[in-house]
C-alpha positions as CSV (number, residue, x, y, z in Angstrom):
1,L,-25.5,10.8,-1.1
2,L,-27.6,13.7,-0.2
3,S,-29.4,15.7,-2.9
4,G,-29.6,19.4,-3.1
5,D,-27.1,22.2,-2.9
6,V,-24.0,21.2,-0.8
7,A,-23.3,24.8,0.4
8,D,-26.9,25.3,1.5
9,H,-26.7,22.0,3.6
10,L,-23.5,22.9,5.2
11,A,-24.2,26.4,6.1
12,G,-24.6,26.7,9.9
13,R,-23.7,23.1,10.6
14,R,-21.0,22.1,13.0
15,F,-18.3,19.5,12.6
16,T,-18.4,17.0,15.6
17,D,-15.4,15.0,15.0
18,V,-12.6,14.1,12.6
19,G,-12.1,10.5,11.7
20,R,-10.4,8.3,8.9
21,R,-11.1,5.1,7.1
22,G,-8.3,3.9,4.8
23,K,-7.7,7.0,2.6
24,F,-11.2,8.5,3.3
25,L,-11.2,11.6,5.6
26,L,-14.5,11.7,7.6
27,L,-16.0,14.8,8.9
28,P,-19.3,14.1,10.8
29,L,-21.8,17.0,11.0
30,D,-24.2,17.7,13.8
31,D,-27.2,16.7,11.7
32,G,-26.1,13.3,11.1
33,A,-24.6,13.8,7.7
34,T,-20.8,13.2,6.9
35,L,-18.6,15.2,4.8
36,V,-16.3,12.5,3.1
37,I,-13.1,13.4,1.3
38,N,-11.1,10.8,-0.9
39,P,-8.0,12.8,-1.8
40,M,-6.5,10.0,-4.0
41,L,-2.9,10.7,-5.3
42,A,-2.7,14.6,-5.0
43,G,-5.4,15.9,-2.6
44,R,-4.3,18.1,0.2
45,I,-6.4,19.5,3.1
46,R,-5.5,22.8,4.5
47,Y,-6.9,24.3,7.9
48,G,-5.9,27.6,9.0
49,Q,-6.3,31.3,8.3
50,P,-7.9,32.1,5.1
51,L,-5.9,32.5,1.8
52,P,-6.2,35.8,0.0
53,R,-7.7,34.1,-3.1
54,H,-8.8,30.8,-4.6
55,R,-6.0,29.0,-6.3
56,A,-6.4,26.9,-9.4
57,R,-7.5,23.3,-8.4
58,D,-9.2,24.3,-5.2
59,A,-12.0,22.0,-5.1
60,L,-13.6,23.1,-1.9
61,V,-13.3,26.0,0.5
62,L,-15.2,26.2,3.8
63,R,-15.2,29.4,5.9
64,L,-15.7,28.5,9.6
65,A,-17.1,30.5,12.4
66,D,-13.8,31.1,14.1
67,G,-12.5,32.8,11.0
68,R,-10.3,29.9,9.7
69,E,-11.0,28.0,6.7
70,L,-10.9,24.3,5.6
71,R,-9.6,24.1,2.0
72,Y,-9.3,21.0,-0.2
73,H,-7.0,21.4,-3.1
74,D,-6.3,18.8,-5.7
75,A,-3.5,19.3,-8.2
76,K,-4.7,16.2,-10.4
77,D,-8.3,16.7,-10.0
78,M,-8.5,13.0,-9.0
79,G,-10.0,13.2,-5.5
80,K,-13.7,13.0,-4.6
81,V,-15.8,14.8,-2.1
82,Y,-19.2,13.4,-0.8
83,L,-21.9,14.7,1.4
84,T,-23.9,11.8,2.9
85,D,-26.1,10.3,5.6
86,D,-25.1,6.7,4.6
87,L,-21.4,5.8,4.3
88,T,-22.4,2.7,2.5
89,Q,-23.3,4.8,-0.6
90,V,-19.9,6.2,-0.9
91,P,-18.1,4.2,-3.7
92,S,-15.5,1.9,-2.5
93,F,-15.9,2.6,1.2
94,T,-17.5,-0.5,2.4
95,S,-15.2,-2.8,0.2
96,Q,-12.1,-1.7,2.1
97,G,-10.0,-4.3,3.8
98,P,-8.5,-3.9,7.3
99,E,-6.4,-0.9,8.2
100,A,-2.8,-1.3,7.4
101,T,-1.9,-0.2,10.9
102,D,-4.4,-2.6,12.6
103,P,-2.8,-4.7,15.4
104,D,-5.1,-7.6,14.3
105,L,-3.4,-7.7,10.9
106,T,-1.1,-10.2,12.1
107,L,1.3,-12.1,9.8
108,E,-1.2,-15.0,9.6
109,V,-4.1,-12.6,8.7
110,F,-1.8,-10.7,6.3
111,G,-0.8,-14.0,4.4
112,Q,-4.3,-15.1,4.2
113,R,-5.4,-11.9,2.6
114,L,-2.4,-11.8,0.3
115,G,-3.1,-15.3,-1.0
116,R,-6.4,-13.9,-2.5
117,H,-4.5,-11.7,-5.0
118,R,-2.4,-12.8,-7.8
119,G,-1.2,-9.4,-9.2
120,E,2.0,-7.4,-8.8
121,I,3.2,-6.9,-5.2
122,K,2.9,-3.1,-5.5
123,G,-0.4,-3.3,-7.1
124,V,-1.7,-5.5,-4.4
125,L,-0.3,-3.3,-1.6
126,T,-2.2,-0.3,-3.1
127,N,-5.4,-2.3,-3.6
128,Q,-7.7,-1.0,-0.9
129,T,-9.6,-4.2,-0.7
130,F,-6.4,-6.0,0.4
131,V,-5.5,-3.5,3.2
132,A,-6.8,0.0,3.6
133,G,-4.6,3.2,3.6
134,I,-1.5,2.3,1.6
135,G,-0.8,4.5,-1.5
136,N,1.8,4.8,-4.1
137,A,4.6,6.3,-2.1
138,Y,4.6,3.9,0.9
139,A,4.0,0.9,-1.3
140,D,7.4,1.8,-2.8
141,E,9.0,2.2,0.6
142,I,7.4,-1.0,1.8
143,C,8.8,-3.0,-1.2
144,W,12.4,-1.4,-0.8
145,H,12.5,-2.1,2.8
146,A,11.4,-5.7,2.3
147,G,13.9,-6.1,-0.6
148,L,11.4,-7.1,-3.0
149,Y,11.0,-6.1,-6.7
150,P,7.6,-4.1,-6.9
151,F,6.6,-5.8,-10.1
152,R,7.0,-9.5,-8.8
153,R,3.8,-11.5,-9.0
154,R,2.3,-12.3,-5.7
155,P,2.3,-16.2,-6.4
156,S,6.0,-16.2,-6.7
157,L,6.7,-15.1,-3.0
158,T,8.1,-17.5,-0.6
159,D,6.7,-17.7,3.1
160,D,9.9,-16.0,4.1
161,E,9.2,-13.2,1.6
162,V,5.7,-12.8,2.8
163,A,6.9,-12.3,6.4
164,R,9.4,-9.8,5.2
165,L,6.7,-7.9,3.4
166,H,4.5,-7.9,6.5
167,S,7.4,-6.8,8.7
168,A,8.2,-4.0,6.2
169,L,4.6,-2.7,6.2
170,R,4.7,-2.5,10.0
171,T,8.0,-0.7,10.2
172,V,7.6,1.7,7.4
173,L,4.2,2.9,8.4
174,A,5.3,3.1,12.1
175,E,8.2,5.1,11.4
176,A,6.5,7.5,8.9
177,I,3.7,8.2,11.5
178,E,6.2,9.0,14.1
179,T,8.1,11.2,11.7
180,L,5.2,13.2,10.3
181,R,3.8,13.8,13.9
182,A,7.0,15.3,14.9
183,R,7.5,17.5,11.8
184,V,4.2,18.5,10.4
185,G,2.3,19.7,13.4
186,D,-0.8,21.8,12.4
187,A,0.5,22.4,8.8
188,I,-1.5,19.3,7.6
189,D,-1.4,20.5,4.0
190,V,2.4,20.3,3.8
191,E,3.9,17.1,2.1
192,V,6.9,16.0,3.9
193,R,8.8,13.2,2.0
194,D,12.3,14.0,2.2
195,F,12.8,11.2,4.8
196,L,11.7,8.5,2.3
197,A,14.1,6.0,1.2
198,V,13.3,5.6,-2.5
199,H,9.9,7.1,-3.5
200,G,10.5,10.5,-5.5
201,K,14.3,9.8,-5.5
202,A,14.9,8.8,-9.0
203,G,18.7,9.0,-9.7
204,Q,19.6,9.6,-6.0
205,P,21.8,6.9,-4.4
206,C,20.1,4.0,-2.7
207,P,20.4,4.4,1.1
208,R,21.2,0.8,1.4
209,C,23.8,0.0,-1.4
210,G,24.4,3.4,-3.1
211,R,23.2,2.5,-6.6
212,P,21.1,5.1,-8.4
213,I,17.4,4.7,-7.7
214,S,15.3,3.6,-10.7
215,E,11.9,4.9,-11.7
216,V,9.2,3.3,-13.9
217,K,6.0,5.3,-14.9
218,R,3.0,3.4,-15.6
219,A,-0.7,4.2,-15.3
220,R,-0.3,7.9,-14.0
221,R,1.9,6.8,-11.2
222,A,5.7,6.6,-10.7
223,T,7.4,3.5,-9.1
224,N,10.8,4.0,-7.4
225,F,13.0,1.2,-6.5
226,C,16.8,-0.1,-6.4
227,R,17.6,-2.6,-9.1
228,R,20.4,-4.1,-6.8
229,C,18.5,-4.4,-3.6
230,Q,15.2,-5.3,-5.3
231,P,16.3,-7.5,-8.1
232,G,13.8,-8.6,-10.8
233,L,12.6,-8.5,-14.3
234,M,9.6,-6.8,-15.7
235,I,8.0,-9.1,-18.3
236,G,5.0,-7.1,-19.0
237,R,1.5,-7.1,-17.6
238,R,-0.9,-9.9,-17.3
239,G,-4.4,-10.2,-16.2
């Protein structure tokens, strides 16, 4: 991580590309450094015409030569912004697993990696060392699509259930990417989630069976699921 004043370092520099690794947004600069943003649960990036004022929870605002601005807003103050010439120094960056959308993440590879974890299914899915890029919302969607209780312990899964989980991961992410590309356009700060099946839909009918969707809140995040389509019993957390 580079020392000194970040504003001084960025002034006059040019972004040469835009990339992503897992949940990290990568903005390489023309001097070899990289601006890295990890938005965590609630971070949003806005690119467009300048807003008239800074908003509460605006963590970073960059005025660009074309008159536009790049603004990072974090409603929960959980995200991180780094300026570095060595990505290995960014916490948790090098420990990430393969991309969740990587074609090489076959069922065999998925099963092997899954076998290294013993926690709850949802917790494993959101563990970035397992696979990179799955967050709270899409973990809920994947579990629902697979018909699996999110608090099931990984060792209890059968081979068929592992295959269903892998298939659900592929399907949910592919459909979400297609939907977001069609609907979001250049408004990258807009959160579009009305197409999701269960996440954020507590009390609404399950799209599959019609039963009201349940919600459990733990560790600053909500888990949504259908108790009929995803049967299971929460027996408390274990190590």
